[in-house]
Backbone bond lengths (Angstrom), bond angles and torsions (degrees), N, CA, C in turn:
res aa  C-N    CA-C-N  psi(-1)  N-CA   C-N-CA  omega(-1)  CA-C   N-CA-C  phi
1 X - - - 1.454 - - 1.530 107.74 -
2 X 1.286 115.27 134.32 1.462 119.03 178.60 1.530 110.29 -78.52
3 X 1.295 114.65 162.18 1.477 120.29 176.97 1.526 110.18 -59.17
4 X 1.318 115.96 -43.32 1.461 120.80 -179.28 1.537 111.10 -62.43
5 X 1.333 116.82 -41.61 1.466 120.63 177.84 1.526 110.97 -63.81
6 X 1.315 116.26 -41.58 1.468 120.37 178.89 1.527 110.84 -63.19
7 X 1.334 116.80 -43.74 1.464 120.32 179.29 1.521 111.42 -65.36
8 X 1.321 117.49 -36.73 1.466 120.96 176.03 1.524 110.81 -65.25
9 X 1.332 117.13 -39.38 1.471 120.77 176.08 1.527 110.78 -61.23
10 X 1.314 116.71 -43.12 1.469 120.66 178.48 1.521 110.40 -62.50
11 X 1.311 116.63 -44.44 1.473 120.45 178.69 1.519 111.03 -60.32
12 X 1.329 117.35 -42.28 1.465 121.43 179.26 1.531 110.70 -64.02
13 X 1.319 116.74 -42.24 1.471 120.60 177.88 1.525 111.38 -62.63
14 X 1.321 116.95 -42.65 1.462 120.49 -179.83 1.525 111.88 -64.61
15 X 1.329 116.97 -32.11 1.464 120.24 176.95 1.530 111.58 -75.96
16 X 1.321 116.74 -26.80 1.461 121.23 -172.75 1.520 114.96 -93.60
17 X 1.322 117.39 -23.94 1.454 120.95 -173.53 1.519 111.34 -129.50
18 X 1.320 114.97 149.42 1.461 120.80 171.63 1.526 107.42 -86.09
19 X 1.315 117.15 130.44 1.461 122.19 178.24 1.526 107.82 -89.91
20 X 1.322 117.11 118.31 1.464 121.69 -179.64 1.516 109.31 -86.10
21 X 1.326 115.99 128.97 1.458 121.42 -176.21 1.524 112.23 -85.07
22 X 1.311 115.06 146.76 1.459 122.76 173.08 1.522 108.02 -81.76
23 X 1.304 117.76 161.71 1.455 120.91 178.89 1.519 111.05 165.23
24 X 1.336 117.22 -168.12 1.467 121.12 -176.09 1.530 113.83 -57.12
25 X 1.334 118.04 -39.38 1.478 119.89 178.58 1.517 111.02 -63.09
26 X 1.313 116.62 -38.04 1.466 120.52 179.33 1.522 109.66 -67.24
27 X 1.309 117.01 -43.19 1.467 120.44 178.42 1.516 110.60 -58.46
28 X 1.321 117.42 -43.86 1.463 120.70 177.59 1.527 110.71 -63.01
29 X 1.323 117.61 -40.05 1.466 121.69 178.97 1.524 112.17 -68.51
30 X 1.311 117.46 -26.26 1.456 122.05 -178.08 1.525 112.52 -70.93
31 X 1.310 117.48 -28.75 1.463 121.45 -177.04 1.525 111.05 -61.17
32 X 1.339 117.85 -43.68 1.460 121.47 -177.87 1.518 113.60 -57.66
33 X 1.345 117.81 -58.00 1.465 118.61 179.13 1.532 113.48 -59.18
34 X 1.308 117.43 -33.51 1.464 119.72 179.54 1.533 111.35 -69.13
35 X 1.307 116.98 -28.70 1.471 120.18 176.28 1.522 111.45 -78.57
36 X 1.333 117.12 -34.93 1.461 121.62 -172.95 1.526 114.34 -86.46
37 X 1.326 117.77 -26.89 1.457 121.52 -176.70 1.521 109.42 -124.06
38 X 1.337 117.22 145.46 1.464 118.43 174.31 1.531 109.46 -66.70
39 X 1.313 116.86 118.92 1.461 122.71 -177.41 1.518 108.23 -129.34
40 X 1.308 115.90 129.75 1.459 120.16 176.79 1.514 110.19 -158.26
41 X 1.297 116.35 156.48 1.459 121.44 177.47 1.508 112.36 57.82
42 X 1.334 115.68 -129.75 1.466 120.69 -176.26 1.524 112.96 -71.29
43 X 1.323 117.93 -13.92 1.465 120.72 179.00 1.527 111.77 -64.15
44 X 1.326 117.04 -21.89 1.467 119.92 179.41 1.527 110.03 -63.64
45 X 1.325 117.41 -28.83 1.473 120.79 177.75 1.531 110.12 -62.75
46 X 1.328 117.14 -46.14 1.468 120.57 177.79 1.524 110.75 -63.50
47 X 1.324 116.82 -41.96 1.472 120.62 178.31 1.524 110.26 -61.28
48 X 1.319 117.66 -37.62 1.460 121.07 179.67 1.533 111.07 -69.01
49 X 1.327 117.18 -36.51 1.468 120.09 176.02 1.523 109.43 -61.06
50 X 1.328 116.43 -47.60 1.466 120.98 -179.94 1.529 110.10 -63.14
51 X 1.319 117.70 -42.96 1.467 120.98 178.70 1.521 111.29 -61.50
52 X 1.327 117.16 -39.95 1.469 121.15 178.25 1.520 109.94 -63.24
53 X 1.317 115.60 -44.43 1.457 119.64 178.63 1.524 110.98 -59.93
54 X 1.320 116.41 -50.15 1.461 120.75 -176.96 1.529 111.85 -63.16
55 X 1.323 116.80 -38.67 1.466 120.56 179.80 1.526 111.60 -63.92
56 X 1.327 116.71 -26.55 1.467 121.79 -179.10 1.527 112.68 -102.70
57 X 1.345 116.50 6.81 1.456 120.14 177.54 1.520 114.32 73.98
58 X 1.308 116.96 19.96 1.470 121.41 179.09 1.524 108.98 -96.51
59 X 1.326 117.00 137.79 1.466 120.80 -178.72 1.521 113.26 -119.27
60 X 1.335 118.18 -12.74 1.464 120.93 -175.94 1.517 110.84 -107.05
61 X 1.336 115.67 129.30 1.460 121.60 -179.70 1.525 109.76 -118.73
62 X 1.348 117.98 111.47 1.462 119.50 173.12 1.526 108.31 -66.29
63 X 1.313 116.13 132.06 1.454 118.74 -174.20 1.521 110.92 -145.67
64 X 1.324 115.96 140.30 1.455 120.93 174.53 1.522 109.91 -86.08
65 X 1.317 116.76 -35.67 1.463 121.21 178.77 1.522 109.46 -122.32
66 X 1.325 116.94 -54.99 1.453 121.21 176.33 1.508 115.48 72.77
67 X 1.324 117.52 3.41 1.463 119.97 -175.19 1.522 112.22 -56.27
68 X 1.316 117.47 -41.37 1.461 120.60 -177.54 1.519 113.69 -68.63
69 X 1.321 116.88 -24.97 1.470 120.30 -177.24 1.523 113.07 -101.37
70 X 1.320 117.91 -1.77 1.465 120.25 -179.85 1.530 111.81 -59.12
71 X 1.307 117.99 -33.54 1.469 121.05 -179.34 1.523 112.09 -60.82
72 X 1.337 117.43 -18.76 1.463 121.35 -178.76 1.529 111.79 -99.11
73 X 1.331 116.97 20.12 1.454 122.62 -176.57 1.521 114.65 -58.57
74 X 1.330 117.16 -20.68 1.461 119.31 176.54 1.526 111.56 -79.43
75 X 1.318 117.54 -11.48 1.469 122.39 -177.94 1.523 113.26 -110.95
76 X 1.354 115.96 -30.88 1.460 120.82 -175.70 1.530 110.22 -132.30
77 X 1.328 115.13 165.86 1.466 121.58 175.61 1.520 108.08 -115.06
78 X 1.323 116.97 123.20 1.462 120.80 175.44 1.517 108.80 -84.42
79 X 1.312 116.53 130.06 1.463 122.77 -178.82 1.521 107.59 -115.72
80 X 1.325 116.60 123.32 1.448 119.89 178.55 1.523 110.67 -59.89
81 X 1.320 115.46 129.41 1.463 120.60 -178.73 1.507 110.77 -99.44
């Protein structure tokens, strides 16, 4: 993929999706899943994605694999991308 193609892909994504920001609300939301599910190492990244979603009232996660976020199925809906 060329640099120009990659930048065009980024531009298309930015036009198509709302980017949810991290911050204090997300940190507060992260505590719950970390208490309820065993989280360690790289799994904290998935927990942070879910916390960001919950802090912004989003429940649907477009996913190509979604394996890391399946444990949060009671909180979010994985949507095949």
